[in-house]
KOLFI-335419 format. One record per residue: x, y, z of N, C-alpha, C in turn; residue in one letter. Coordinates in pm, whole numbers, plus 50000, padded with zeros to 5 digits. Layout:
N
n.X  n.Y  n.Z  ca.X  ca.Y  ca.Z  c.X  c.Y  c.Z  type
X  Y  Z  X  Y  Z  X  Y  Z  A $
...
END
This chain:
112
n.X  n.Y  n.Z  ca.X  ca.Y  ca.Z  c.X  c.Y  c.Z  type
32689  87502  32682  32781  87391  32708  32732  87265  32636  D $
32823  87199  32574  32788  87074  32509  32839  86958  32595  S $
32764  86852  32591  32800  86733  32668  32903  86650  32592  L $
32997  86595  32668  33092  86503  32607  33019  86373  32576  T $
33082  86289  32500  33025  86158  32469  33003  86078  32597  L $
33097  86085  32690  33083  86015  32818  32966  86070  32897  A $
32949  86203  32897  32835  86265  32967  32703  86220  32904  D $
32699  86215  32773  32577  86172  32704  32545  86026  32737  Q $
32646  85942  32743  32625  85801  32777  32574  85788  32920  A $
32633  85863  33012  32587  85860  33152  32443  85909  33162  L $
32413  86017  33096  32277  86069  33098  32178  85966  33044  L $
32213  85899  32936  32125  85797  32879  32102  85683  32979  A $
32207  85640  33047  32192  85532  33147  32105  85578  33263  R $
32126  85700  33311  32048  85751  33423  31901  85769  33385  L $
31874  85816  33265  31736  85831  33219  31669  85694  33211  V $
31740  85595  33160  31683  85459  33152  31651  85407  33291  E $
31739  85427  33387  31715  85383  33525  31595  85454  33585  Q $
31586  85584  33564  31473  85663  33615  31341  85609  33561  K $
31338  85582  33432  31215  85532  33371  31182  85392  33418  E $
31284  85310  33435  31264  85175  33486  31210  85177  33629  S $
31265  85264  33711  31220  85274  33851  31077  85327  33859  H $
31044  85425  33775  30907  85477  33774  30808  85368  33734  A $
30843  85289  33634  30754  85181  33590  30743  85073  33698  E $
30853  85040  33763  30849  84940  33871  30761  84988  33985  K $
30772  85114  34021  30689  85169  34127  30542  85158  34090  A $
30507  85196  33967  30369  85184  33922  30322  85039  33926  K $
30406  84948  33881  30373  84806  33879  30344  84754  34020  H $
30431  84786  34114  30413  84737  34252  30287  84795  34316  E $
30261  84923  34294  30139  84985  34349  30016  84920  34287  I $
30018  84895  34155  29905  84828  34089  29878  84691  34149  R $
29983  84616  34179  29966  84483  34237  29901  84493  34375  I $
29954  84580  34460  29897  84595  34594  29752  84643  34583  I $
29728  84741  34498  29593  84795  34483  29497  84687  34433  W $
29539  84610  34334  29451  84509  34276  29432  84386  34363  G $
29537  84342  34430  29532  84218  34507  29494  84237  34653  D $
29522  84353  34709  29505  84371  34854  29395  84470  34891  Y $
29385  84579  34819  29290  84684  34857  29148  84638  34826  I $
29074  84616  34931  28934  84573  34921  28849  84672  35002  K $
28725  84640  35025  28635  84734  35091  28682  84777  35231  Q $
28734  84686  35314  28779  84733  35446  28890  84840  35437  P $
28980  84825  35342  29086  84924  35325  29028  85054  35267  Q $
28930  85042  35178  28865  85162  35123  28786  85236  35230  R $
28727  85161  35322  28654  85225  35432  28751  85302  35521  D $
28868  85243  35547  28968  85309  35632  29034  85427  35560  A $
29050  85415  35430  29115  85519  35349  29031  85546  35225  Y $
28925  85625  35240  28832  85649  35129  28895  85710  35004  P $
29012  85772  35019  29077  85834  34903  29182  85743  34839  N $
29186  85616  34878  29294  85527  34832  29292  85509  34680  I $
29173  85498  34620  29167  85481  34474  29218  85606  34403  D $
29181  85723  34452  29230  85848  34393  29381  85861  34413  A $
29430  85816  34528  29574  85820  34554  29649  85731  34455  L $
29598  85610  34434  29661  85519  34338  29660  85581  34198  V $
29549  85641  34160  29542  85705  34029  29645  85818  34019  H $
29660  85895  34125  29761  86003  34127  29902  85946  34114  S $
29926  85832  34177  30057  85767  34166  30083  85724  34022  I $
29981  85668  33957  29998  85625  33817  30031  85746  33729  M $
29960  85856  33748  29986  85976  33669  30124  86033  33698  L $
30162  86037  33826  30294  86090  33862  30406  86001  33808  A $
30385  85870  33812  30485  85779  33756  30502  85800  33606  G $
30391  85819  33537  30399  85847  33393  30469  85979  33367  S $
30441  86080  33450  30506  86210  33433  30657  86198  33451  A $
30698  86111  33542  30842  86090  33563  30909  86034  33439  C $
30835  85961  33360  30891  85899  33240  30891  85995  33120  K $
30830  86114  33137  30818  86207  33026  30923  86317  33028  Q $
31004  86321  33130  31105  86426  33140  31207  86390  33245  G $
31291  86487  33277  31394  86462  33377  31389  86564  33491  I $
31272  86623  33513  31257  86722  33618  31251  86655  33755  E $
31335  86701  33845  31343  86643  33980  31211  86653  34055  R $
31139  86764  34038  31015  86782  34113  30912  86674  34080  D $
30917  86620  33960  30825  86510  33925  30857  86385  34005  K $
30984  86355  34022  31025  86241  34103  30991  86262  34250  G $
31010  86383  34298  30977  86413  34438  30827  86399  34463  E $
30745  86441  34366  30600  86426  34379  30562  86278  34385  K $
30622  86196  34298  30594  86053  34300  30633  85993  34434  L $
30747  86030  34486  30791  85978  34616  30695  86018  34727  L $
30649  86142  34727  30554  86189  34829  30426  86105  34825  T $
30375  86080  34704  30253  86000  34690  30275  85856  34734  L $
30388  85800  34697  30417  85661  34737  30434  85652  34888  I $
30496  85750  34949  30507  85751  35096  30370  85756  35161  N $
30279  85835  35105  30142  85842  35158  30074  85705  35145  E $
30092  85641  35032  30035  85509  35010  30096  85407  35106  F $
30226  85413  35125  30295  85319  35215  30244  85333  35358  A $
30226  85456  35403  30176  85476  35539  30036  85417  35555  A $
29950  85437  35455  29815  85381  35459  29820  85229  35454  A $
29901  85174  35366  29913  85029  35352  29954  84965  35485  F $
30062  85016  35544  30109  84955  35669  30009  84973  35781  W $
29937  85085  35782  29834  85104  35883  29725  84999  35870  D $
29685  84965  35748  29583  84861  35730  29633  84724  35773  T $
29764  84710  35783  29824  84585  35832  29845  84589  35984  K $
29804  84701  36047  29819  84713  36191  29958  84754  36236  G $
30038  84807  36146  30174  84848  36180  30187  84999  36174  L $
30258  85055  36269  30289  85196  36263  30407  85216  36170  T $
30426  85339  36129  30536  85369  36037  30622  85481  36095  T $
30738  85495  36036  30826  85606  36069  30892  85650  35939  F $
30945  85770  35940  31017  85817  35823  31165  85826  35857  T $
31246  85800  35759  31391  85808  35775  31452  85844  35641  A $
31571  85897  35647  31643  85928  35525  31693  85799  35464  T $
31662  85781  35337  31706  85663  35265  31859  85657  35265  C $
31919  85540  35283  32064  85531  35297  32143  85540  35166  P $
32076  85561  35055  32146  85573  34928  32096  85697  34853  Y $
32178  85749  34763  32139  85871  34692  32008  85852  34617  P $
31926  85952  34617  31951  86090  34658  31918  86118  34804  P $
31911  86016  34887  31895  86032  35032  31770  86112  35068  S $
31657  86072  35012  31529  86136  35041  31462  86067  35160  E $
31359  86129  35213  31282  86074  35324  31185  85969  35272  T $
31183  85853  35339  31101  85740  35296  31024  85686  35417  V $
30903  85636  35393  30821  85573  35497  30860  85427  35511  V $
30883  85385  35635  30916  85246  35667  30819  85193  35770  Y $
30789  85062  35769  30707  85005  35876  30794  84984  36001  P $
30733  85005  36116  30801  84978  36243  30774  84831  36275  K $
30876  84748  36266  30859  84604  36279  30889  84551  36418  L $
30926  84635  36511  30959  84589  36647  30835  84556  36726  D $
END
């Protein structure tokens, strides 16, 4: 099957968004890791540096192709990081289905 011109244009836009989102995720994790993660957080989560490194690699992998499993892996790692981050802030977390497509499970802080 060949793609129509409209299909090709849509695919190009979606690929650009995917790559932009992967880079933004990496950027935000780098900021939190660099500005917030210090020895007390490392003591509480000894694998946090390895987790951040895994997130960087997974984010880069997302930019190298269009395989869904790569995006799912990045989301799983970011959810793990989010749970650890909020725990270091003294907040519990919960998971819920994201309200927009692709409607995956995401970690949220419990703010009540």
